[in-house]
HTML snippet that shows the backbone in 3Dmol.js (N, CA, C, O; Angstrom):
<script src="https://3Dmol.org/build/3Dmol-min.js"></script>
<div id="view" style="width:600px;height:400px;position:relative"></div>
<script>
const pdb = `
ATOM      1  N   MET A   1     -26.498  -5.103 -28.727  1.00  0.00           N
ATOM      2  CA  MET A   1     -25.345  -6.164 -28.437  1.00  0.00           C
ATOM      3  C   MET A   1     -25.500  -6.782 -26.952  1.00  0.00           C
ATOM      4  O   MET A   1     -25.438  -6.204 -25.867  1.00  0.00           O
ATOM      5  N   ILE A   2     -25.720  -8.143 -27.254  1.00  0.00           N
ATOM      6  CA  ILE A   2     -26.030  -8.982 -26.137  1.00  0.00           C
ATOM      7  C   ILE A   2     -24.678  -9.957 -25.878  1.00  0.00           C
ATOM      8  O   ILE A   2     -24.116 -10.630 -26.742  1.00  0.00           O
ATOM      9  N   PHE A   3     -24.361  -9.867 -24.659  1.00  0.00           N
ATOM     10  CA  PHE A   3     -23.026 -10.596 -24.268  1.00  0.00           C
ATOM     11  C   PHE A   3     -23.572 -12.008 -23.554  1.00  0.00           C
ATOM     12  O   PHE A   3     -24.667 -12.063 -22.995  1.00  0.00           O
ATOM     13  N   GLY A   4     -22.724 -13.056 -23.644  1.00  0.00           N
ATOM     14  CA  GLY A   4     -22.960 -14.214 -23.231  1.00  0.00           C
ATOM     15  C   GLY A   4     -22.528 -14.337 -21.762  1.00  0.00           C
ATOM     16  O   GLY A   4     -21.600 -13.648 -21.340  1.00  0.00           O
ATOM     17  N   ILE A   5     -23.144 -15.147 -21.029  1.00  0.00           N
ATOM     18  CA  ILE A   5     -22.672 -15.436 -19.622  1.00  0.00           C
ATOM     19  C   ILE A   5     -21.231 -15.717 -19.319  1.00  0.00           C
ATOM     20  O   ILE A   5     -20.628 -15.305 -18.329  1.00  0.00           O
ATOM     21  N   GLY A   6     -20.736 -16.480 -20.299  1.00  0.00           N
ATOM     22  CA  GLY A   6     -19.199 -16.620 -20.368  1.00  0.00           C
ATOM     23  C   GLY A   6     -18.343 -15.439 -20.553  1.00  0.00           C
ATOM     24  O   GLY A   6     -17.282 -15.343 -19.936  1.00  0.00           O
ATOM     25  N   GLU A   7     -18.722 -14.599 -21.314  1.00  0.00           N
ATOM     26  CA  GLU A   7     -17.945 -13.281 -21.607  1.00  0.00           C
ATOM     27  C   GLU A   7     -18.132 -12.473 -20.240  1.00  0.00           C
ATOM     28  O   GLU A   7     -17.201 -11.976 -19.606  1.00  0.00           O
ATOM     29  N   ILE A   8     -19.386 -12.424 -19.911  1.00  0.00           N
ATOM     30  CA  ILE A   8     -19.500 -11.554 -18.715  1.00  0.00           C
ATOM     31  C   ILE A   8     -18.754 -12.155 -17.390  1.00  0.00           C
ATOM     32  O   ILE A   8     -18.208 -11.366 -16.619  1.00  0.00           O
ATOM     33  N   LEU A   9     -18.736 -13.442 -17.157  1.00  0.00           N
ATOM     34  CA  LEU A   9     -17.856 -14.093 -16.160  1.00  0.00           C
ATOM     35  C   LEU A   9     -16.428 -13.675 -16.451  1.00  0.00           C
ATOM     36  O   LEU A   9     -15.757 -13.028 -15.647  1.00  0.00           O
ATOM     37  N   ARG A  10     -16.027 -14.045 -17.551  1.00  0.00           N
ATOM     38  CA  ARG A  10     -14.561 -13.724 -17.826  1.00  0.00           C
ATOM     39  C   ARG A  10     -14.118 -12.268 -17.512  1.00  0.00           C
ATOM     40  O   ARG A  10     -13.018 -12.004 -17.028  1.00  0.00           O
ATOM     41  N   THR A  11     -15.135 -11.276 -17.850  1.00  0.00           N
ATOM     42  CA  THR A  11     -14.719  -9.901 -17.628  1.00  0.00           C
ATOM     43  C   THR A  11     -14.602  -9.719 -16.155  1.00  0.00           C
ATOM     44  O   THR A  11     -13.660  -9.112 -15.646  1.00  0.00           O
ATOM     45  N   ALA A  12     -15.599 -10.269 -15.466  1.00  0.00           N
ATOM     46  CA  ALA A  12     -15.710 -10.051 -14.073  1.00  0.00           C
ATOM     47  C   ALA A  12     -14.531 -10.666 -13.205  1.00  0.00           C
ATOM     48  O   ALA A  12     -14.240 -10.191 -12.107  1.00  0.00           O
ATOM     49  N   PHE A  13     -13.860 -11.769 -13.772  1.00  0.00           N
ATOM     50  CA  PHE A  13     -12.671 -12.333 -13.501  1.00  0.00           C
ATOM     51  C   PHE A  13     -11.577 -11.397 -13.487  1.00  0.00           C
ATOM     52  O   PHE A  13     -11.005 -11.094 -12.440  1.00  0.00           O
ATOM     53  N   TYR A  14     -11.224 -10.867 -14.766  1.00  0.00           N
ATOM     54  CA  TYR A  14     -10.195 -10.156 -15.105  1.00  0.00           C
ATOM     55  C   TYR A  14     -10.208  -8.794 -14.297  1.00  0.00           C
ATOM     56  O   TYR A  14      -9.161  -8.237 -13.967  1.00  0.00           O
ATOM     57  N   ILE A  15     -11.696  -8.207 -13.947  1.00  0.00           N
ATOM     58  CA  ILE A  15     -11.756  -7.051 -13.077  1.00  0.00           C
ATOM     59  C   ILE A  15     -11.186  -7.424 -11.612  1.00  0.00           C
ATOM     60  O   ILE A  15     -10.361  -6.681 -11.079  1.00  0.00           O
ATOM     61  N   ALA A  16     -11.610  -8.492 -11.032  1.00  0.00           N
ATOM     62  CA  ALA A  16     -11.250  -8.852  -9.868  1.00  0.00           C
ATOM     63  C   ALA A  16      -9.753  -9.130  -9.828  1.00  0.00           C
ATOM     64  O   ALA A  16      -9.155  -8.628  -8.877  1.00  0.00           O
ATOM     65  N   ILE A  17      -9.075  -9.816 -10.667  1.00  0.00           N
ATOM     66  CA  ILE A  17      -7.629  -9.819 -10.726  1.00  0.00           C
ATOM     67  C   ILE A  17      -7.025  -8.568 -10.842  1.00  0.00           C
ATOM     68  O   ILE A  17      -6.019  -8.365 -10.163  1.00  0.00           O
ATOM     69  N   ALA A  18      -7.452  -7.686 -11.579  1.00  0.00           N
ATOM     70  CA  ALA A  18      -6.873  -6.419 -11.562  1.00  0.00           C
ATOM     71  C   ALA A  18      -7.208  -5.551 -10.292  1.00  0.00           C
ATOM     72  O   ALA A  18      -6.481  -4.616  -9.956  1.00  0.00           O
ATOM     73  N   GLY A  19      -8.257  -5.879  -9.658  1.00  0.00           N
ATOM     74  CA  GLY A  19      -8.631  -4.983  -8.479  1.00  0.00           C
ATOM     75  C   GLY A  19      -7.783  -5.409  -7.102  1.00  0.00           C
ATOM     76  O   GLY A  19      -7.568  -4.628  -6.174  1.00  0.00           O
ATOM     77  N   VAL A  20      -7.399  -6.631  -7.147  1.00  0.00           N
ATOM     78  CA  VAL A  20      -6.548  -7.003  -6.006  1.00  0.00           C
ATOM     79  C   VAL A  20      -5.202  -6.181  -5.677  1.00  0.00           C
ATOM     80  O   VAL A  20      -4.904  -5.693  -4.588  1.00  0.00           O
ATOM     81  N   PRO A  21      -4.509  -6.145  -6.793  1.00  0.00           N
ATOM     82  CA  PRO A  21      -3.317  -5.352  -6.477  1.00  0.00           C
ATOM     83  C   PRO A  21      -3.538  -3.784  -6.101  1.00  0.00           C
ATOM     84  O   PRO A  21      -2.863  -3.169  -5.276  1.00  0.00           O
ATOM     85  N   ILE A  22      -4.522  -3.303  -6.801  1.00  0.00           N
ATOM     86  CA  ILE A  22      -4.886  -1.896  -6.622  1.00  0.00           C
ATOM     87  C   ILE A  22      -5.319  -1.658  -5.190  1.00  0.00           C
ATOM     88  O   ILE A  22      -4.849  -0.790  -4.454  1.00  0.00           O
ATOM     89  N   ALA A  23      -6.407  -2.656  -4.834  1.00  0.00           N
ATOM     90  CA  ALA A  23      -6.816  -2.512  -3.400  1.00  0.00           C
ATOM     91  C   ALA A  23      -5.697  -2.638  -2.318  1.00  0.00           C
ATOM     92  O   ALA A  23      -5.679  -1.911  -1.324  1.00  0.00           O
ATOM     93  N   GLY A  24      -4.798  -3.568  -2.559  1.00  0.00           N
ATOM     94  CA  GLY A  24      -3.602  -3.832  -1.769  1.00  0.00           C
ATOM     95  C   GLY A  24      -2.883  -2.398  -1.532  1.00  0.00           C
ATOM     96  O   GLY A  24      -2.865  -1.810  -0.451  1.00  0.00           O
ATOM     97  N   ILE A  25      -2.342  -1.982  -2.635  1.00  0.00           N
ATOM     98  CA  ILE A  25      -1.686  -0.661  -2.781  1.00  0.00           C
ATOM     99  C   ILE A  25      -2.431   0.604  -2.333  1.00  0.00           C
ATOM    100  O   ILE A  25      -1.808   1.604  -1.975  1.00  0.00           O
ATOM    101  N   GLY A  26      -3.872   0.547  -2.356  1.00  0.00           N
ATOM    102  CA  GLY A  26      -4.631   1.327  -1.877  1.00  0.00           C
ATOM    103  C   GLY A  26      -4.763   1.522  -0.136  1.00  0.00           C
ATOM    104  O   GLY A  26      -4.943   2.555   0.509  1.00  0.00           O
ATOM    105  N   LEU A  27      -4.607   0.192   0.301  1.00  0.00           N
ATOM    106  CA  LEU A  27      -4.869   0.032   1.724  1.00  0.00           C
ATOM    107  C   LEU A  27      -3.556   0.674   2.348  1.00  0.00           C
ATOM    108  O   LEU A  27      -3.515   1.481   3.277  1.00  0.00           O
ATOM    109  N   MET A  28      -2.450   0.116   1.603  1.00  0.00           N
ATOM    110  CA  MET A  28      -0.884   0.601   2.258  1.00  0.00           C
ATOM    111  C   MET A  28      -0.938   2.113   2.220  1.00  0.00           C
ATOM    112  O   MET A  28      -0.597   2.715   3.238  1.00  0.00           O
ATOM    113  N   PHE A  29      -1.346   2.818   1.106  1.00  0.00           N
ATOM    114  CA  PHE A  29      -1.515   4.105   0.868  1.00  0.00           C
ATOM    115  C   PHE A  29      -2.317   4.719   2.105  1.00  0.00           C
ATOM    116  O   PHE A  29      -1.774   5.630   2.729  1.00  0.00           O
ATOM    117  N   LEU A  30      -3.459   4.312   2.455  1.00  0.00           N
ATOM    118  CA  LEU A  30      -4.315   4.806   3.487  1.00  0.00           C
ATOM    119  C   LEU A  30      -3.606   4.545   4.880  1.00  0.00           C
ATOM    120  O   LEU A  30      -3.767   5.421   5.730  1.00  0.00           O
ATOM    121  N   HIS A  31      -2.908   3.540   5.183  1.00  0.00           N
ATOM    122  CA  HIS A  31      -2.123   3.384   6.462  1.00  0.00           C
ATOM    123  C   HIS A  31      -0.921   4.378   6.425  1.00  0.00           C
ATOM    124  O   HIS A  31      -0.646   4.955   7.477  1.00  0.00           O
ATOM    125  N   ALA A  32      -0.270   4.600   5.441  1.00  0.00           N
ATOM    126  CA  ALA A  32       0.715   5.810   5.383  1.00  0.00           C
ATOM    127  C   ALA A  32      -0.046   7.051   5.599  1.00  0.00           C
ATOM    128  O   ALA A  32       0.349   7.732   6.545  1.00  0.00           O
ATOM    129  N   ALA A  33      -0.862   7.410   5.054  1.00  0.00           N
ATOM    130  CA  ALA A  33      -1.795   8.657   5.212  1.00  0.00           C
ATOM    131  C   ALA A  33      -2.029   8.795   6.673  1.00  0.00           C
ATOM    132  O   ALA A  33      -1.782   9.831   7.291  1.00  0.00           O
ATOM    133  N   ARG A  34      -2.505   7.730   7.195  1.00  0.00           N
ATOM    134  CA  ARG A  34      -3.443   7.769   8.649  1.00  0.00           C
ATOM    135  C   ARG A  34      -2.470   8.227   9.648  1.00  0.00           C
ATOM    136  O   ARG A  34      -2.794   9.031  10.522  1.00  0.00           O
ATOM    137  N   ALA A  35      -1.143   7.679   9.535  1.00  0.00           N
ATOM    138  CA  ALA A  35      -0.188   7.645  10.566  1.00  0.00           C
ATOM    139  C   ALA A  35       0.221   9.131  10.723  1.00  0.00           C
ATOM    140  O   ALA A  35       0.327   9.858   9.735  1.00  0.00           O
ATOM    141  N   PRO A  36       0.431   9.533  11.882  1.00  0.00           N
ATOM    142  CA  PRO A  36       0.819  11.119  12.244  1.00  0.00           C
ATOM    143  C   PRO A  36       2.231  11.182  11.782  1.00  0.00           C
ATOM    144  O   PRO A  36       2.993  10.216  11.756  1.00  0.00           O
ATOM    145  N   GLN A  37       2.607  12.781  11.306  1.00  0.00           N
ATOM    146  CA  GLN A  37       3.752  12.987  10.966  1.00  0.00           C
ATOM    147  C   GLN A  37       4.996  12.722  12.046  1.00  0.00           C
ATOM    148  O   GLN A  37       6.157  12.432  11.757  1.00  0.00           O
ATOM    149  N   TRP A  38       4.442  12.899  13.327  1.00  0.00           N
ATOM    150  CA  TRP A  38       5.677  12.612  14.527  1.00  0.00           C
ATOM    151  C   TRP A  38       6.112  11.224  14.491  1.00  0.00           C
ATOM    152  O   TRP A  38       7.261  10.897  14.787  1.00  0.00           O
ATOM    153  N   VAL A  39       5.073  10.279  14.077  1.00  0.00           N
ATOM    154  CA  VAL A  39       5.513   8.839  14.119  1.00  0.00           C
ATOM    155  C   VAL A  39       6.566   8.490  13.029  1.00  0.00           C
ATOM    156  O   VAL A  39       7.501   7.697  13.137  1.00  0.00           O
ATOM    157  N   TRP A  40       6.242   9.195  12.034  1.00  0.00           N
ATOM    158  CA  TRP A  40       7.267   8.962  10.839  1.00  0.00           C
ATOM    159  C   TRP A  40       8.498   9.584  11.276  1.00  0.00           C
ATOM    160  O   TRP A  40       9.544   8.953  11.127  1.00  0.00           O
ATOM    161  N   ALA A  41       8.516  10.760  11.805  1.00  0.00           N
ATOM    162  CA  ALA A  41       9.865  11.404  12.194  1.00  0.00           C
ATOM    163  C   ALA A  41      10.510  10.655  13.281  1.00  0.00           C
ATOM    164  O   ALA A  41      11.740  10.640  13.333  1.00  0.00           O
ATOM    165  N   LEU A  42       9.750   9.986  14.222  1.00  0.00           N
ATOM    166  CA  LEU A  42      10.659   9.148  15.251  1.00  0.00           C
ATOM    167  C   LEU A  42      11.051   7.799  14.655  1.00  0.00           C
ATOM    168  O   LEU A  42      11.967   7.192  15.211  1.00  0.00           O
ATOM    169  N   ALA A  43      10.454   7.254  13.572  1.00  0.00           N
ATOM    170  CA  ALA A  43      10.708   6.088  12.760  1.00  0.00           C
ATOM    171  C   ALA A  43      11.856   6.421  12.044  1.00  0.00           C
ATOM    172  O   ALA A  43      12.603   5.494  11.728  1.00  0.00           O
ATOM    173  N   GLY A  44      12.165   7.640  11.703  1.00  0.00           N
ATOM    174  CA  GLY A  44      13.269   7.989  10.715  1.00  0.00           C
ATOM    175  C   GLY A  44      13.074   7.642   9.333  1.00  0.00           C
ATOM    176  O   GLY A  44      14.001   7.264   8.616  1.00  0.00           O
ATOM    177  N   ARG A  45      11.704   7.781   8.889  1.00  0.00           N
ATOM    178  CA  ARG A  45      11.307   7.713   7.638  1.00  0.00           C
ATOM    179  C   ARG A  45      10.438   8.998   7.094  1.00  0.00           C
ATOM    180  O   ARG A  45       9.924   9.713   7.953  1.00  0.00           O
ATOM    181  N   LYS A  46      10.257   9.310   5.773  1.00  0.00           N
ATOM    182  CA  LYS A  46       9.608  10.301   5.116  1.00  0.00           C
ATOM    183  C   LYS A  46       8.370   9.871   4.661  1.00  0.00           C
ATOM    184  O   LYS A  46       8.338   9.163   3.655  1.00  0.00           O
ATOM    185  N   GLN A  47       7.155  10.236   5.339  1.00  0.00           N
ATOM    186  CA  GLN A  47       6.022  10.085   5.018  1.00  0.00           C
ATOM    187  C   GLN A  47       5.570  10.516   3.543  1.00  0.00           C
ATOM    188  O   GLN A  47       4.855   9.749   2.898  1.00  0.00           O
ATOM    189  N   VAL A  48       5.970  11.700   3.024  1.00  0.00           N
ATOM    190  CA  VAL A  48       5.637  12.158   1.735  1.00  0.00           C
ATOM    191  C   VAL A  48       6.198  11.272   0.785  1.00  0.00           C
ATOM    192  O   VAL A  48       5.510  10.970  -0.190  1.00  0.00           O
ATOM    193  N   VAL A  49       7.547  10.720   0.935  1.00  0.00           N
ATOM    194  CA  VAL A  49       8.336   9.823   0.057  1.00  0.00           C
ATOM    195  C   VAL A  49       7.336   8.641  -0.179  1.00  0.00           C
ATOM    196  O   VAL A  49       6.909   8.376  -1.302  1.00  0.00           O
ATOM    197  N   TRP A  50       7.026   8.021   0.830  1.00  0.00           N
ATOM    198  CA  TRP A  50       6.039   6.743   0.790  1.00  0.00           C
ATOM    199  C   TRP A  50       4.855   6.995   0.191  1.00  0.00           C
ATOM    200  O   TRP A  50       4.512   6.247  -0.725  1.00  0.00           O
ATOM    201  N   LEU A  51       4.032   8.054   0.575  1.00  0.00           N
ATOM    202  CA  LEU A  51       2.914   8.499  -0.072  1.00  0.00           C
ATOM    203  C   LEU A  51       2.983   8.630  -1.495  1.00  0.00           C
ATOM    204  O   LEU A  51       2.212   7.940  -2.162  1.00  0.00           O
ATOM    205  N   ALA A  52       3.875   9.495  -2.136  1.00  0.00           N
ATOM    206  CA  ALA A  52       4.093   9.507  -3.519  1.00  0.00           C
ATOM    207  C   ALA A  52       4.635   8.265  -4.048  1.00  0.00           C
ATOM    208  O   ALA A  52       4.369   8.038  -5.229  1.00  0.00           O
ATOM    209  N   SER A  53       5.300   7.463  -3.455  1.00  0.00           N
ATOM    210  CA  SER A  53       5.685   6.041  -4.249  1.00  0.00           C
ATOM    211  C   SER A  53       4.639   5.173  -4.185  1.00  0.00           C
ATOM    212  O   SER A  53       4.503   4.417  -5.147  1.00  0.00           O
ATOM    213  N   LEU A  54       3.771   5.091  -3.170  1.00  0.00           N
ATOM    214  CA  LEU A  54       2.653   4.376  -3.225  1.00  0.00           C
ATOM    215  C   LEU A  54       1.700   4.714  -4.243  1.00  0.00           C
ATOM    216  O   LEU A  54       1.107   3.876  -4.924  1.00  0.00           O
ATOM    217  N   LEU A  55       1.548   6.092  -4.345  1.00  0.00           N
ATOM    218  CA  LEU A  55       0.546   6.791  -5.248  1.00  0.00           C
ATOM    219  C   LEU A  55       0.953   6.360  -6.851  1.00  0.00           C
ATOM    220  O   LEU A  55       0.149   5.850  -7.632  1.00  0.00           O
ATOM    221  N   ILE A  56       2.382   6.678  -7.171  1.00  0.00           N
ATOM    222  CA  ILE A  56       2.718   6.370  -8.371  1.00  0.00           C
ATOM    223  C   ILE A  56       2.686   4.782  -8.666  1.00  0.00           C
ATOM    224  O   ILE A  56       2.444   4.358  -9.796  1.00  0.00           O
ATOM    225  N   GLY A  57       2.962   3.891  -7.513  1.00  0.00           N
ATOM    226  CA  GLY A  57       2.792   2.699  -7.779  1.00  0.00           C
ATOM    227  C   GLY A  57       1.329   2.149  -7.994  1.00  0.00           C
ATOM    228  O   GLY A  57       1.148   1.032  -8.478  1.00  0.00           O
ATOM    229  N   ALA A  58       0.358   2.924  -7.640  1.00  0.00           N
ATOM    230  CA  ALA A  58      -1.073   2.483  -8.044  1.00  0.00           C
ATOM    231  C   ALA A  58      -1.365   2.750  -9.549  1.00  0.00           C
ATOM    232  O   ALA A  58      -2.313   2.236 -10.143  1.00  0.00           O
ATOM    233  N   ALA A  59      -0.380   3.682 -10.164  1.00  0.00           N
ATOM    234  CA  ALA A  59      -0.538   4.057 -11.506  1.00  0.00           C
ATOM    235  C   ALA A  59       0.182   2.947 -12.425  1.00  0.00           C
ATOM    236  O   ALA A  59      -0.240   2.522 -13.500  1.00  0.00           O
ATOM    237  N   ILE A  60       1.336   2.584 -11.776  1.00  0.00           N
ATOM    238  CA  ILE A  60       2.273   1.742 -12.659  1.00  0.00           C
ATOM    239  C   ILE A  60       2.181   0.290 -11.617  1.00  0.00           C
ATOM    240  O   ILE A  60       2.943   0.135 -10.663  1.00  0.00           O
ATOM    241  N   ILE A  61       1.292  -0.534 -11.938  1.00  0.00           N
ATOM    242  CA  ILE A  61       1.132  -1.779 -11.048  1.00  0.00           C
ATOM    243  C   ILE A  61       2.249  -2.458 -10.757  1.00  0.00           C
ATOM    244  O   ILE A  61       2.552  -2.662  -9.581  1.00  0.00           O
ATOM    245  N   PRO A  62       3.120  -2.960 -11.930  1.00  0.00           N
ATOM    246  CA  PRO A  62       4.375  -3.775 -11.753  1.00  0.00           C
ATOM    247  C   PRO A  62       5.391  -3.064 -10.772  1.00  0.00           C
ATOM    248  O   PRO A  62       6.288  -3.736 -10.265  1.00  0.00           O
ATOM    249  N   VAL A  63       5.264  -1.702 -10.493  1.00  0.00           N
ATOM    250  CA  VAL A  63       6.301  -0.987  -9.554  1.00  0.00           C
ATOM    251  C   VAL A  63       5.494  -1.108  -8.370  1.00  0.00           C
ATOM    252  O   VAL A  63       6.107  -1.379  -7.338  1.00  0.00           O
ATOM    253  N   GLY A  64       4.075  -0.943  -8.292  1.00  0.00           N
ATOM    254  CA  GLY A  64       3.345  -0.810  -6.983  1.00  0.00           C
ATOM    255  C   GLY A  64       3.171  -2.116  -6.119  1.00  0.00           C
ATOM    256  O   GLY A  64       3.002  -2.088  -4.900  1.00  0.00           O
ATOM    257  N   ILE A  65       3.222  -3.121  -6.783  1.00  0.00           N
ATOM    258  CA  ILE A  65       2.970  -4.309  -5.964  1.00  0.00           C
ATOM    259  C   ILE A  65       4.493  -4.616  -5.141  1.00  0.00           C
ATOM    260  O   ILE A  65       4.455  -4.945  -3.955  1.00  0.00           O
ATOM    261  N   PRO A  66       5.522  -4.511  -5.703  1.00  0.00           N
ATOM    262  CA  PRO A  66       6.792  -4.803  -4.760  1.00  0.00           C
ATOM    263  C   PRO A  66       6.796  -3.746  -3.710  1.00  0.00           C
ATOM    264  O   PRO A  66       7.132  -4.096  -2.579  1.00  0.00           O
ATOM    265  N   LEU A  67       6.462  -2.464  -3.927  1.00  0.00           N
ATOM    266  CA  LEU A  67       6.325  -1.261  -3.073  1.00  0.00           C
ATOM    267  C   LEU A  67       5.515  -1.768  -1.977  1.00  0.00           C
ATOM    268  O   LEU A  67       6.029  -1.953  -0.874  1.00  0.00           O
ATOM    269  N   ALA A  68       4.256  -2.010  -2.203  1.00  0.00           N
ATOM    270  CA  ALA A  68       3.300  -2.367  -1.382  1.00  0.00           C
ATOM    271  C   ALA A  68       3.636  -3.490  -0.435  1.00  0.00           C
ATOM    272  O   ALA A  68       3.340  -3.387   0.755  1.00  0.00           O
ATOM    273  N   VAL A  69       4.221  -4.525  -0.896  1.00  0.00           N
ATOM    274  CA  VAL A  69       4.616  -5.636  -0.172  1.00  0.00           C
ATOM    275  C   VAL A  69       5.845  -5.298   0.628  1.00  0.00           C
ATOM    276  O   VAL A  69       6.034  -5.833   1.721  1.00  0.00           O
ATOM    277  N   TYR A  70       6.642  -4.470   0.143  1.00  0.00           N
ATOM    278  CA  TYR A  70       7.705  -4.008   1.226  1.00  0.00           C
ATOM    279  C   TYR A  70       7.393  -3.016   2.397  1.00  0.00           C
ATOM    280  O   TYR A  70       7.943  -2.928   3.495  1.00  0.00           O
ATOM    281  N   TYR A  71       6.287  -2.242   1.826  1.00  0.00           N
ATOM    282  CA  TYR A  71       5.802  -1.382   2.926  1.00  0.00           C
ATOM    283  C   TYR A  71       5.203  -2.143   3.956  1.00  0.00           C
ATOM    284  O   TYR A  71       5.493  -1.980   5.141  1.00  0.00           O
ATOM    285  N   CYS A  72       4.315  -3.031   3.518  1.00  0.00           N
ATOM    286  CA  CYS A  72       3.573  -4.080   4.532  1.00  0.00           C
ATOM    287  C   CYS A  72       4.450  -4.697   5.237  1.00  0.00           C
ATOM    288  O   CYS A  72       4.241  -4.740   6.450  1.00  0.00           O
ATOM    289  N   VAL A  73       5.521  -5.267   4.759  1.00  0.00           N
ATOM    290  CA  VAL A  73       6.435  -6.124   5.486  1.00  0.00           C
ATOM    291  C   VAL A  73       7.481  -5.423   6.419  1.00  0.00           C
ATOM    292  O   VAL A  73       7.710  -5.884   7.537  1.00  0.00           O
ATOM    293  N   ARG A  74       8.067  -4.384   5.979  1.00  0.00           N
ATOM    294  CA  ARG A  74       9.024  -3.627   6.618  1.00  0.00           C
ATOM    295  C   ARG A  74       8.694  -2.494   7.347  1.00  0.00           C
ATOM    296  O   ARG A  74       9.033  -2.358   8.522  1.00  0.00           O
ATOM    297  N   VAL A  75       7.984  -1.581   6.656  1.00  0.00           N
ATOM    298  CA  VAL A  75       7.657  -0.208   7.073  1.00  0.00           C
ATOM    299  C   VAL A  75       6.548  -0.128   8.107  1.00  0.00           C
ATOM    300  O   VAL A  75       6.610   0.325   9.250  1.00  0.00           O
ATOM    301  N   ARG A  76       5.573  -0.637   7.497  1.00  0.00           N
ATOM    302  CA  ARG A  76       4.262  -0.736   8.455  1.00  0.00           C
ATOM    303  C   ARG A  76       4.493  -1.280   9.870  1.00  0.00           C
ATOM    304  O   ARG A  76       4.030  -0.619  10.799  1.00  0.00           O
ATOM    305  N   PRO A  77       5.117  -2.345  10.119  1.00  0.00           N
ATOM    306  CA  PRO A  77       5.315  -2.883  11.372  1.00  0.00           C
ATOM    307  C   PRO A  77       6.068  -1.734  12.122  1.00  0.00           C
ATOM    308  O   PRO A  77       5.639  -1.396  13.225  1.00  0.00           O
ATOM    309  N   GLU A  78       7.033  -1.189  11.655  1.00  0.00           N
ATOM    310  CA  GLU A  78       8.011  -0.109  12.326  1.00  0.00           C
ATOM    311  C   GLU A  78       7.141   1.028  12.741  1.00  0.00           C
ATOM    312  O   GLU A  78       7.213   1.489  13.880  1.00  0.00           O
ATOM    313  N   ILE A  79       6.267   1.521  11.780  1.00  0.00           N
ATOM    314  CA  ILE A  79       5.301   2.684  12.161  1.00  0.00           C
ATOM    315  C   ILE A  79       4.572   2.171  13.304  1.00  0.00           C
ATOM    316  O   ILE A  79       4.708   2.780  14.365  1.00  0.00           O
ATOM    317  N   ASN A  80       3.782   1.101  13.263  1.00  0.00           N
ATOM    318  CA  ASN A  80       2.783   0.748  14.332  1.00  0.00           C
ATOM    319  C   ASN A  80       3.561   0.524  15.554  1.00  0.00           C
ATOM    320  O   ASN A  80       3.019   0.807  16.623  1.00  0.00           O
ATOM    321  N   ARG A  81       4.889   0.004  15.549  1.00  0.00           N
ATOM    322  CA  ARG A  81       5.613   0.017  16.773  1.00  0.00           C
ATOM    323  C   ARG A  81       5.851   1.359  17.489  1.00  0.00           C
ATOM    324  O   ARG A  81       5.707   1.521  18.701  1.00  0.00           O
ATOM    325  N   VAL A  82       6.269   2.399  16.520  1.00  0.00           N
ATOM    326  CA  VAL A  82       6.357   3.792  17.096  1.00  0.00           C
ATOM    327  C   VAL A  82       5.279   4.346  17.562  1.00  0.00           C
ATOM    328  O   VAL A  82       5.231   5.064  18.561  1.00  0.00           O
ATOM    329  N   GLU A  83       4.275   4.006  16.787  1.00  0.00           N
ATOM    330  CA  GLU A  83       2.749   4.732  17.180  1.00  0.00           C
ATOM    331  C   GLU A  83       2.510   4.085  18.502  1.00  0.00           C
ATOM    332  O   GLU A  83       1.985   4.827  19.332  1.00  0.00           O
ATOM    333  N   ARG A  84       2.775   2.881  18.880  1.00  0.00           N
ATOM    334  CA  ARG A  84       2.466   2.414  20.131  1.00  0.00           C
ATOM    335  C   ARG A  84       3.252   2.602  21.312  1.00  0.00           C
ATOM    336  O   ARG A  84       2.965   2.084  22.392  1.00  0.00           O
ATOM    337  N   GLY A  85       4.362   3.428  21.091  1.00  0.00           N
ATOM    338  CA  GLY A  85       5.397   4.155  21.889  1.00  0.00           C
ATOM    339  C   GLY A  85       6.553   2.944  22.197  1.00  0.00           C
ATOM    340  O   GLY A  85       7.268   3.014  23.196  1.00  0.00           O
ATOM    341  N   GLU A  86       6.635   2.006  21.379  1.00  0.00           N
ATOM    342  CA  GLU A  86       7.957   1.113  21.607  1.00  0.00           C
ATOM    343  C   GLU A  86       9.048   1.722  20.842  1.00  0.00           C
ATOM    344  O   GLU A  86       9.098   1.439  19.645  1.00  0.00           O
ATOM    345  N   LEU A  87       9.890   2.476  21.309  1.00  0.00           N
ATOM    346  CA  LEU A  87      10.898   3.178  20.562  1.00  0.00           C
ATOM    347  C   LEU A  87      12.121   2.333  20.721  1.00  0.00           C
ATOM    348  O   LEU A  87      12.236   1.720  21.782  1.00  0.00           O
ATOM    349  N   ARG A  88      13.119   2.208  19.742  1.00  0.00           N
ATOM    350  CA  ARG A  88      14.111   1.364  19.568  1.00  0.00           C
ATOM    351  C   ARG A  88      15.427   2.426  19.899  1.00  0.00           C
ATOM    352  O   ARG A  88      15.475   3.532  19.361  1.00  0.00           O
ATOM    353  N   ILE A  89      16.260   2.052  20.650  1.00  0.00           N
ATOM    354  CA  ILE A  89      17.469   2.959  20.779  1.00  0.00           C
ATOM    355  C   ILE A  89      18.594   2.340  20.270  1.00  0.00           C
ATOM    356  O   ILE A  89      19.125   1.393  20.850  1.00  0.00           O
ATOM    357  N   ASP A  90      19.049   2.862  19.096  1.00  0.00           N
ATOM    358  CA  ASP A  90      20.228   2.437  18.263  1.00  0.00           C
ATOM    359  C   ASP A  90      21.549   2.716  19.247  1.00  0.00           C
ATOM    360  O   ASP A  90      21.539   3.582  20.122  1.00  0.00           O
ATOM    361  N   GLU A  91      22.601   1.913  18.990  1.00  0.00           N
ATOM    362  CA  GLU A  91      23.622   2.105  19.756  1.00  0.00           C
ATOM    363  C   GLU A  91      24.756   2.656  18.844  1.00  0.00           C
ATOM    364  O   GLU A  91      25.856   2.929  19.323  1.00  0.00           O
TER     365      GLU A  91
END
`;
const viewer = $3Dmol.createViewer("view");
viewer.addModel(pdb, "pdb");
viewer.setStyle({}, {cartoon: {color: "spectrum"}});
viewer.zoomTo();
viewer.render();
</script>
């Protein structure tokens, strides 16, 4: 079975397109797993919920992409702020 260069390039393109969302979800999962539990507690969020959500999102890509984007835009900056010691006092 011999494959043509066009078929090989097309397959590589499809793998790259499929790999980008999975890599993004994986990076957000690693960030969520890396942050200590006390940071999550001070941020008022549940680490286990986000880890499970991102893990399920890696299996179901159409669900995982919006979850990873929301985590990246909203949750990740908040976790990073708390980890740096920038606590917000709610009134």
